[in-house]
N, C-alpha and C positions, 0 to 999 in steps of 0.2 A: 504494499499500499504506499503510495507516494502522495505528497501534497499537491501534485499536478492534477490528481483526479478532480472531476467536477463535483460540486456539491450534491447533485442528484445521484451521482455514482457512489459517493460516500454514504448517502442515506440508503441506497440499495444494499451496500455491503453491510451496513449496521443492521438492517432488516434481516439478512441472511444469518448474521451472527447471533441475533436475538433468539434463534431457534436451537442454539447449542448450549451446553452447560458451561459454567465459568471457566474450567480448565481448558476446554476446547476453545473458547473464545480468546483467552490469553495466549494459547498456542498459536492460533491463526494470526493474531495481531503481534506476535513475536514479543510478548511482554513477559518478563519474569521477575522474581524477587532478587533484590540486591541488598546485602548487608551494609555496604558502603553507601554513604550519601552520594548520590549520582551528581549533584550540583557541585560537589567538591572534588570530583575526579579530575586527574591531570589530563592534559590534551592526549597524550598517548593512550591512556586508559579509555577516554571517551571514544577515540577512533577505533580501538580494538573491539569495544562492546557495541558501538552503534555506527560504525563507519561503512561507507560505500568504498571499499578499498582503503588503503593506508593513509590517504590525505584528505578524504572528503567524508563529512559528517552526514549521516542519514537523519535529517532533522526530525521527520515525523516519528521515526522509531525512538530516537532520543526523548522526544516530547512525551510520547505515550508512556514510556517507562518512568519519567519523572512524575507524571500525573499518577500513575498507579503506585509509586512509592510514597507519595504524599498521602494518597488515600489510605494505604496500609498504616502509615504513622498516625493518621487521624483516628482510624479505627482502634488503634492501640492506646489512644488517649494522649498522644503527643501532639504538640503544636509545632511543626517544623519551622514555620515563619508566619508572619501576619499576612493572611491570604487576601482579605478585603473583597475584591471582585476579580473577575478573569484578567482584567488589564493588569492589576497589581501582581497577580499570580505570574503573568507573562514576564514581568520585569525581573523576577528572580532567574527565570530561564534566559532571559536576554543577557543578564550579567555573565552567565556561563558561556553563552555563545560569543559574546564580545571578547571574553577572556582568551578564547582559543582561536579567534578570528574567523569564526564560522557564521557571522550574521551579516554578511556583505551582499548576499543575493537572496531574492525571494522575500516573502512577507511571512516571517516566523510567527508573528501574533495571529494571523489568520490560520496558520497551521495549528497553533494551540487551541483556537476556537473549534476548528474542524475536528480535531482529535478528541476533544471533550464531547463534542456531539456524537461522534461515532461510538465512544465508549458508554455514554449515557443511553443512547438509543439501543445499543447491543444488550443493555441490562446489567453492566458491571457495577454501577452505582447510580445515585441521583446527585443532582447539582447541590441539593440541600446538605448532602454528606460533607461537603466542603465548607458549608456555612458562608457560601458566597453572599454578598450584598446584592439584592435585586435593584438595579439602577433604574428600572422602568416602573418600579412600584408607584411613584407619584403621577404617572401618566395613564392611570386607569381608575375608573370610577364605578363602584358597585351599586347595583340596584336591589331594592327590597322586593318589589312586586314581580319584575320580569328579568331576573338575572340570566335567564336562557336566551335572551336576545342581545346580541353584541354588535355595537357599532364600531368598526375599525377605521381610524383615519391614519394616513401615512405620516403626517407631520405633527410634531409636538406643538407647533404654533397654533394648532386647532384646539388647544386645551380648553379655553373658555367656551367655545362652541360645544364641545363635547360634554362639559359640565352642565350646560343648559339643557342639552338633550336628555341627560340622566335625570336632571330635576323635573323636566316637564313630562317625560314619558316613563320614568322610573325603569329605565333599561340600562344595561351594562355598556360603558363606552371605553375606549382605550386608544392611545396614540402609539404608533410603532416607533417612530423616530428613526426610520430606516427599516431594515428587515427584522421582523419579530424574532426574538431570541428564544431558543428552546428553554433556557433557564427561566425566563419570565413566564412562559407558558406553564412550566412546572409549578412555579410559585403561585400563579394566578388560579390554577386548578385546586391547588392546596387551600387557597383562600376561600374558594367556593365550597369545598368540603367543610372547612371550619364554619362556614355560615349556613351549613346544613342544606345546601342546594342539591336537589336530586339531579345527579349527573347522567342518569338513564333517560331523562326526558329529551324531547327534541330541542336542539339549539338551532337558532337562525342567526346567520352572520351577514351584515351589511358592510360593504367597503367603500371608503372614500379615498381612493388612491389614483395615481396617474394611470392614464390608459396607455399603458406600454408594457413591455416585458418585465421591467422592474416592479411595477405596480402589481402585475399578475403574480410575480413571485412572492411579494409581500403578503398578499391575501391568501395564496395557496400555502405558504409556509405556516401562517396562523392556523389554518384548518388542520394541517398535517400535525403540527405541534400539539394542538388540543386533543386530536384523536390519540396520539401516542400517550397522552397523560390521562386518558380515561373518559373523555368525552367522545363517544362513538356515534351517537345518533344526531347527525347534522343535517338539516334540511337541504334538499337539492333544489336549485333554481335553474331549470332548463333555459338555454338561450337559443337564438336562431342558428348558431354554428355548432357550439358544443353543448351537449344535452345534460351534462352532469356536473355543472358548477355547484360546489357545496357553499356558496356564498352568493350574495346579490350585489354586483358591482353597480354603483350609482353613477360613476363617471364613465359613461358610454356614449357613443355618437347618437344613439336613439334619444337620449335625454338632453341633447344640446340643440341650441338654435343653429341656423345655417352659418352665421358668422362665427360661433364658437367652434363648429366643426372644421373651420378653415384655419384656426390657430394652431397649426401642427409644428412639430419640431423634428428635425432629422435624427433618427436613432444613430448612436455611435457605430462606426464601422465594425469594431469587434463584436458588437451584439448582432449586427446583420450578418456577419460572416460565421459566427459561432453556431447558428442554428436556433438561438433563442427567439429571434424576431420571427423566423418562419413558424416555429411551434406556437408561439403567441397568436400570430395572425390567423393560423389554422384554427385555433380554439375560439377566437373572438371575431374574426372577419377583418380585423384591422381598422384603420381610420376611415376607409371607403367602403367597407363591406365586401371588398373583393380580395382580402387577404394580402393587402400591401404591407411589405416588410420594411419600408423605409422611414415610416413616420409614427409618431406617437402624439399624444395630447396630454398636457399637464392638468392636473385636477383643478388648479387655480383658474382655469378658464371659466368654470362654473361658480358663480358666487355662493357663499354659504346659505343665503336666503333661498336661492333656487334649489341647492342640494336639499335643504330642509323640506321643501314642498315635495320634491321627488320622494324623499325618504318617507314622509308621512303617508303619501299615497300607498307606498309599498308595505309600510308598517301596518296600515289599516286592514290589509288582506290577512294579517295574522292575529292581531289582537284589536279589541274594541278601544277606540280612542275618543275621549271626551274633550274636544277642542275648546268648548265653552268653559269647562272646569279649568283647563290650563290657562286660558285668558284671565279667568277670575283670580287664579293663584298668582299670576304675574302682576295683576292690578294690586292685589293685597301686598305682595312683596314690595312693589314700588311705594305704596302708601306707608308701609312700615319703615322703609328706608327714610322717606320724608319726614316721618314723625320722629325718628331717632335723631336725624339731623337737626330738626327744630328744638328738640329737648336738649341737645347738646349746646346749641347756640344760647338757649335760655340759661343754662347753667354757666356758660362762659360770661354772659352779660351780668348774672347775679354775682359771679365771683369777682368781677372787675368794679362793681359799684361800692 
């Protein structure tokens, strides 16, 4: 297994490994127990144990074994170092790579993230076993009434918009801030369990992401990560091209005005050449409904007010919505805010007299 494998290939590998017992998984991944702290090994030792030949370190093999050794120490009640999050975990690995001059090519942090994903999905451990901090915790808002309905936005800048949706419709909202992490999905599902949410009920996912291959990956990754962590029953929303979307994308040409549909951007050359654009266009029809692989459309071409109208129309097909009650609640909240402001001014005037 090398870090050059695509993310989808790594996921497929993890799925295959998950069918094996622990010893077989470790053997397949070439992971074993080391008494000596791997991060303190000399360069000759590291190349002997994890080298592709006498001069080149196999980074993925090295990283997998560091991860496993750290897990073993944590299970034994040791704290090898202050782990924090995956980024801080990576810095300890980086120090060793820098020390032996093996950090000059490639993205070793991405390899750390990928190896964690493979080992977690294979079933060797959970992210929570490392006591990682969940950096996305502040970017999701839980519901009391409809926790099984999830509204996903791609950008964290949509935070206020998402909070308003949770307040008005009492559904779950979250911002991905890029690609949803497997770690955050694990923690999110744990939060649902702690809130006594029935994970066997049908979940419905709506996405507010760019209409391009990256946006498709963000929405698809969330679905896959949730399913891996115990949410198996996710509503299917058939589309005109692909019949089995397990989410409802809101940023699609059918929901745009003619002027909005024209505000396209050219997809990066590497995306077009990699096959990602072709697979995305085949699933969605692309920007023109004719499977065009050259262009995408950013979510920002549709204002939040328009997205909200589209979403409410779709949400009404799933649950009963009392728009009058929502309007009254907003009015009461505005009145309450005004009264609090008036009372504060009165206190300030009284205090200055």
